[in-house]
Backbone as a chain_set.jsonl record, in Angstrom:
{"seq": "XXXXXXXXXXXXXXXXXXXXXXXXXXXXXXXXXXXXXXXXXXXXXXXXXXXXXXXXXXXXXXXXXXXXXXXXXXXXXXXXXXXXXXXXXXXXXXXXXXXXXXXX", "coords": {"N": [[-18.159, -18.42, 13.657], [-19.968, -20.001, 14.171], [-22.91, -22.273, 13.825], [-24.642, -23.666, 15.47], [-26.077, -26.656, 17.398], [-25.602, -30.225, 17.783], [-27.159, -33.38, 18.759], [-27.905, -36.874, 19.471], [-30.417, -38.484, 20.927], [-32.376, -41.298, 22.222], [-35.648, -42.695, 22.232], [-37.868, -44.663, 23.946], [-39.278, -47.421, 22.395], [-42.217, -49.312, 20.929], [-41.363, -52.444, 19.614], [-42.198, -55.445, 16.846], [-40.922, -57.968, 17.657], [-39.634, -59.702, 16.13], [-37.865, -57.737, 15.411], [-36.776, -56.182, 17.267], [-33.56, -56.843, 18.215], [-32.567, -55.006, 16.248], [-33.549, -52.29, 17.022], [-32.301, -52.418, 19.792], [-30.549, -50.348, 22.108], [-27.332, -49.751, 22.93], [-27.189, -49.687, 25.835], [-29.265, -51.877, 26.494], [-32.018, -50.776, 25.987], [-34.787, -50.781, 24.245], [-35.422, -48.73, 21.74], [-35.38, -45.761, 19.361], [-33.38, -43.284, 17.528], [-32.512, -40.073, 17.399], [-31.759, -37.448, 16.261], [-31.143, -34.119, 16.12], [-30.975, -30.704, 15.808], [-29.67, -28.113, 16.668], [-30.569, -24.146, 16.807], [-27.83, -21.294, 17.457], [-29.695, -19.828, 19.937], [-31.408, -21.932, 20.591], [-33.205, -22.271, 18.991], [-35.108, -25.432, 17.44], [-33.828, -26.397, 14.766], [-33.488, -29.053, 13.212], [-34.611, -31.429, 12.482], [-34.313, -35.384, 12.738], [-36.247, -37.928, 12.441], [-36.311, -41.898, 13.478], [-34.754, -43.683, 13.189], [-33.319, -47.101, 13.892], [-32.366, -47.311, 17.094], [-30.01, -49.657, 17.193], [-28.162, -47.875, 15.836], [-25.272, -45.82, 15.078], [-24.418, -42.866, 16.246], [-22.863, -41.826, 14.635], [-23.578, -42.419, 12.071], [-26.42, -41.822, 11.266], [-26.326, -38.783, 11.274], [-24.481, -38.939, 8.927], [-26.304, -40.013, 7.323], [-27.984, -37.635, 7.303], [-26.311, -35.786, 6.185], [-26.683, -36.507, 3.81], [-29.187, -36.979, 2.504], [-32.015, -36.297, 0.738], [-33.082, -33.037, 1.041], [-31.464, -32.713, 3.02], [-29.39, -32.251, 6.409], [-28.008, -29.333, 5.606], [-24.411, -28.159, 5.673], [-23.083, -25.019, 5.706], [-20.226, -23.115, 3.571], [-17.427, -23.156, 5.923], [-18.914, -22.609, 8.148], [-19.725, -24.066, 10.77], [-21.265, -26.951, 13.393], [-21.026, -27.56, 16.919], [-19.991, -30.179, 18.291], [-20.843, -33.582, 19.829], [-18.319, -35.94, 21.471], [-19.324, -38.623, 20.289], [-19.145, -38.043, 17.52], [-16.957, -37.073, 14.44], [-14.989, -35.669, 14.24], [-14.699, -33.335, 12.161], [-15.47, -32.022, 8.289], [-17.659, -29.213, 8.888], [-18.289, -29.622, 11.671], [-17.981, -29.384, 15.199], [-16.023, -31.324, 17.26], [-14.606, -32.144, 20.565], [-11.473, -32.5, 21.253], [-10.036, -35.774, 21.554], [-9.466, -36.885, 24.693], [-8.748, -34.946, 26.23], [-9.77, -33.223, 29.097], [-12.77, -31.588, 29.977], [-14.134, -30.729, 31.571], [-13.174, -29.818, 34.767], [-13.187, -30.017, 37.899], [-13.326, -27.49, 40.271]], "CA": [[-19.033, -18.73, 12.924], [-21.208, -21.172, 15.273], [-24.374, -22.369, 13.775], [-25.607, -24.127, 16.364], [-25.269, -27.277, 18.252], [-26.632, -31.128, 17.388], [-26.992, -34.704, 19.046], [-28.906, -37.825, 19.288], [-31.139, -39.188, 21.257], [-33.105, -42.69, 21.755], [-36.691, -42.322, 22.247], [-38.39, -45.495, 23.186], [-40.479, -47.415, 21.037], [-42.642, -50.726, 21.081], [-41.437, -52.754, 17.86], [-42.168, -56.704, 16.981], [-40.016, -59.561, 18.547], [-38.525, -59.746, 14.927], [-37.556, -56.058, 14.731], [-35.977, -55.563, 18.762], [-32.384, -56.606, 18.225], [-32.164, -53.894, 15.345], [-33.855, -51.255, 18.481], [-32.144, -52.274, 20.934], [-29.482, -49.455, 22.359], [-25.833, -50.321, 23.53], [-27.661, -50.272, 27.141], [-30.633, -52.814, 26.39], [-33.237, -50.427, 26.095], [-35.484, -50.806, 22.711], [-35.424, -47.143, 20.92], [-35.59, -45.468, 17.695], [-32.68, -43.103, 17.547], [-33.623, -39.421, 16.69], [-31.052, -36.272, 15.531], [-32.131, -32.752, 16.562], [-29.98, -29.248, 15.87], [-30.396, -26.763, 17.279], [-29.732, -22.384, 16.785], [-27.633, -20.488, 18.761], [-31.038, -19.248, 19.717], [-32.133, -23.005, 20.535], [-34.45, -23.29, 18.169], [-34.958, -26.196, 16.812], [-33.783, -25.959, 13.565], [-33.283, -29.969, 12.183], [-34.858, -32.856, 13.753], [-33.858, -36.442, 12.069], [-36.068, -39.404, 13.505], [-36.6, -42.711, 13.248], [-33.473, -44.566, 12.896], [-33.006, -47.745, 14.717], [-31.482, -47.801, 18.627], [-28.678, -49.574, 17.075], [-27.7, -46.718, 14.691], [-24.041, -45.122, 15.721], [-24.693, -41.0, 16.19], [-21.666, -40.536, 13.281], [-23.971, -42.794, 11.11], [-27.672, -41.058, 11.252], [-25.566, -37.6, 11.13], [-24.006, -39.232, 7.53], [-27.379, -40.481, 6.226], [-29.0, -36.693, 7.103], [-25.869, -34.623, 5.66], [-27.231, -37.04, 2.342], [-30.2, -37.023, 1.891], [-32.127, -35.128, -0.38], [-32.972, -31.621, 1.992], [-30.876, -33.113, 4.403], [-28.368, -31.02, 7.104], [-26.543, -28.405, 5.353], [-23.767, -26.713, 6.523], [-22.166, -23.522, 4.288], [-19.083, -23.628, 4.112], [-16.8, -21.949, 6.447], [-19.388, -22.841, 9.039], [-19.671, -25.765, 11.596], [-21.968, -27.288, 14.52], [-20.71, -28.149, 17.856], [-21.092, -32.169, 18.044], [-19.909, -34.345, 21.205], [-17.5, -37.206, 20.934], [-19.669, -39.452, 19.831], [-19.404, -37.534, 16.117], [-16.377, -37.376, 13.823], [-14.658, -33.997, 13.808], [-14.623, -33.101, 10.063], [-15.654, -30.39, 7.832], [-18.986, -28.714, 9.19], [-18.548, -30.411, 12.466], [-16.921, -29.451, 15.609], [-15.827, -32.318, 17.975], [-14.112, -32.159, 20.908], [-10.413, -33.014, 21.276], [-10.57, -36.99, 22.246], [-8.093, -37.25, 26.133], [-9.207, -33.934, 27.026], [-10.759, -32.876, 30.163], [-13.009, -30.043, 29.765], [-15.247, -30.509, 33.103], [-12.547, -29.79, 35.978], [-13.205, -29.191, 39.319], [-12.731, -25.7, 40.267]], "C": [[-19.539, -20.414, 12.879], [-22.226, -21.512, 14.632], [-25.299, -22.569, 14.83], [-25.148, -25.373, 17.337], [-26.482, -29.035, 17.665], [-26.099, -32.382, 17.782], [-27.951, -35.504, 19.153], [-29.47, -38.45, 20.484], [-31.997, -40.735, 21.308], [-34.833, -42.318, 22.938], [-37.456, -43.951, 22.301], [-39.314, -45.917, 22.719], [-40.91, -48.844, 21.795], [-42.532, -51.83, 19.408], [-41.825, -54.326, 18.016], [-40.992, -56.671, 17.519], [-39.038, -59.476, 17.664], [-37.263, -58.521, 15.061], [-36.553, -55.458, 16.008], [-34.832, -55.532, 18.307], [-31.787, -55.609, 17.449], [-32.503, -52.416, 15.922], [-32.994, -51.41, 19.381], [-30.405, -51.896, 20.673], [-28.422, -50.354, 23.084], [-26.342, -50.57, 25.161], [-29.025, -50.913, 27.327], [-31.553, -52.276, 26.022], [-34.071, -50.363, 24.216], [-36.16, -49.366, 22.803], [-35.53, -46.841, 19.228], [-34.908, -44.088, 18.2], [-33.168, -41.906, 16.415], [-31.902, -38.528, 16.495], [-31.63, -35.016, 16.001], [-30.997, -31.773, 16.551], [-30.736, -28.736, 16.402], [-29.841, -25.392, 17.047], [-28.947, -22.749, 17.676], [-28.633, -20.115, 20.038], [-32.077, -20.291, 20.673], [-33.02, -23.331, 20.534], [-34.069, -24.528, 17.686], [-35.456, -26.451, 15.238], [-33.98, -27.26, 12.068], [-33.721, -31.075, 13.274], [-35.486, -34.127, 12.592], [-34.56, -37.497, 12.39], [-36.365, -40.26, 12.97], [-35.532, -44.037, 12.562], [-33.204, -45.439, 14.113], [-31.732, -47.274, 15.896], [-29.867, -48.228, 18.687], [-27.359, -48.593, 16.593], [-26.325, -46.172, 15.584], [-24.507, -43.399, 14.873], [-24.301, -40.975, 14.977], [-22.764, -41.339, 11.718], [-25.461, -42.039, 10.121], [-26.91, -39.694, 10.909], [-25.56, -37.562, 9.161], [-24.782, -39.38, 7.092], [-27.785, -38.871, 6.427], [-28.366, -35.692, 6.555], [-26.101, -35.122, 3.902], [-27.927, -37.381, 1.578], [-31.167, -35.967, 1.329], [-32.718, -34.49, 0.771], [-33.567, -32.419, 3.438], [-30.398, -31.9, 5.018], [-27.459, -30.774, 6.031], [-25.93, -27.519, 6.331], [-23.076, -25.983, 5.736], [-21.196, -23.921, 4.626], [-18.332, -22.366, 4.768], [-17.638, -21.741, 8.006], [-19.337, -23.81, 10.003], [-21.385, -25.91, 12.956], [-20.923, -27.793, 15.861], [-21.773, -29.478, 18.048], [-19.896, -32.859, 19.477], [-19.09, -35.51, 20.842], [-17.911, -38.158, 20.225], [-19.708, -39.083, 17.785], [-17.835, -37.413, 15.798], [-15.549, -35.957, 13.461], [-14.177, -33.717, 12.821], [-15.295, -31.93, 9.837], [-17.483, -29.914, 8.402], [-18.873, -28.722, 10.567], [-17.588, -29.926, 13.52], [-16.832, -29.937, 16.98], [-15.431, -32.167, 19.073], [-12.52, -32.454, 20.984], [-9.739, -34.222, 21.901], [-8.594, -36.334, 23.561], [-8.534, -36.152, 26.885], [-9.697, -33.654, 28.067], [-11.489, -31.717, 29.955], [-14.492, -29.776, 30.858], [-14.237, -30.645, 34.445], [-13.586, -29.734, 36.998], [-12.592, -27.686, 39.773], [-12.445, -26.061, 42.278]], "O": [[-19.523, -21.393, 12.133], [-22.99, -20.608, 14.97], [-26.341, -21.971, 15.094], [-24.107, -25.286, 17.99], [-27.661, -29.006, 17.312], [-24.965, -32.725, 17.447], [-29.058, -35.005, 18.951], [-28.605, -39.078, 21.094], [-32.197, -41.244, 20.205], [-34.91, -41.832, 24.066], [-37.687, -44.551, 21.251], [-40.288, -45.2, 22.488], [-40.367, -49.387, 22.757], [-43.328, -51.904, 18.472], [-41.836, -54.719, 19.182], [-40.232, -55.742, 17.792], [-37.863, -59.259, 17.96], [-36.059, -58.588, 14.816], [-35.755, -54.534, 15.854], [-34.521, -54.434, 17.847], [-30.651, -55.228, 17.736], [-31.915, -51.436, 15.464], [-32.786, -50.359, 19.988], [-29.519, -52.358, 19.954], [-28.635, -51.415, 23.671], [-25.927, -51.578, 25.733], [-29.811, -50.535, 28.196], [-32.363, -53.07, 25.543], [-33.577, -49.798, 23.24], [-37.038, -48.948, 23.556], [-35.707, -47.574, 18.254], [-35.489, -43.533, 19.133], [-33.737, -42.065, 15.335], [-30.908, -39.237, 16.647], [-32.829, -35.064, 16.277], [-30.047, -32.016, 17.295], [-31.947, -28.753, 16.623], [-28.611, -25.333, 17.067], [-28.937, -23.728, 18.422], [-28.131, -20.17, 21.161], [-33.083, -19.927, 21.282], [-33.706, -24.087, 21.222], [-32.882, -24.795, 17.493], [-36.542, -26.608, 14.682], [-34.283, -27.087, 10.887], [-33.332, -31.406, 14.393], [-36.496, -34.074, 11.891], [-33.81, -38.407, 12.744], [-36.802, -40.03, 11.842], [-35.677, -44.937, 11.735], [-32.918, -44.929, 15.196], [-30.561, -46.989, 15.648], [-28.936, -47.822, 19.383], [-26.157, -48.581, 16.858], [-26.442, -46.146, 16.809], [-24.751, -42.988, 13.739], [-24.94, -40.364, 14.12], [-22.688, -40.883, 10.577], [-25.569, -41.812, 8.916], [-27.018, -39.617, 9.685], [-26.132, -36.811, 8.371], [-24.638, -38.966, 5.942], [-28.055, -38.543, 5.272], [-29.013, -34.687, 6.261], [-25.812, -34.402, 2.947], [-27.788, -37.874, 0.459], [-30.962, -34.775, 1.559], [-32.961, -35.283, 1.68], [-34.528, -32.646, 4.173], [-30.676, -30.775, 4.603], [-26.545, -31.469, 5.587], [-26.303, -26.72, 7.19], [-22.343, -26.589, 4.954], [-20.94, -24.725, 5.522], [-18.418, -21.172, 4.484], [-17.221, -20.974, 8.874], [-18.439, -24.588, 9.68], [-22.25, -25.061, 13.175], [-19.97, -28.495, 15.525], [-22.965, -29.785, 18.035], [-18.738, -32.65, 19.838], [-19.315, -36.013, 19.742], [-17.107, -38.702, 19.467], [-20.24, -39.837, 16.97], [-17.16, -37.625, 16.805], [-15.635, -35.372, 12.381], [-12.975, -33.928, 12.656], [-15.649, -31.066, 10.64], [-18.397, -30.655, 8.041], [-19.401, -27.704, 11.015], [-16.407, -29.905, 13.172], [-17.364, -29.296, 17.888], [-16.414, -31.46, 19.291], [-12.571, -33.136, 19.96], [-8.886, -33.968, 22.752], [-7.487, -35.826, 23.382], [-8.718, -36.279, 28.095], [-10.801, -34.16, 27.861], [-10.814, -30.713, 29.727], [-15.43, -28.978, 30.857], [-14.49, -31.584, 35.2], [-14.752, -29.399, 36.787], [-11.543, -27.097, 39.514], [-12.003, -25.174, 43.008]]}, "num_chains": 1, "name": "protein.A"}
């Protein structure tokens, strides 16, 4: 019942000096955070742009779920997410401490 996958990405931006601390990422770049969701067919089906680069992925996802016309996950379905997101209803994250990319 997997609908697809989602993740956040940073896009470099120019902002006023006073706003730079809010847009500074954990890698010190000045960027905006964008949540993207794709289907199993690799079609982009939802985009939530405009967050400060300092915003955590889980915070952006939470806001995307609760906003009007936001991201909806039907009961019994889920999206694959990375470890930066919570493993909760509608979202399946990898188990922490599990290595998935083993050398062959």
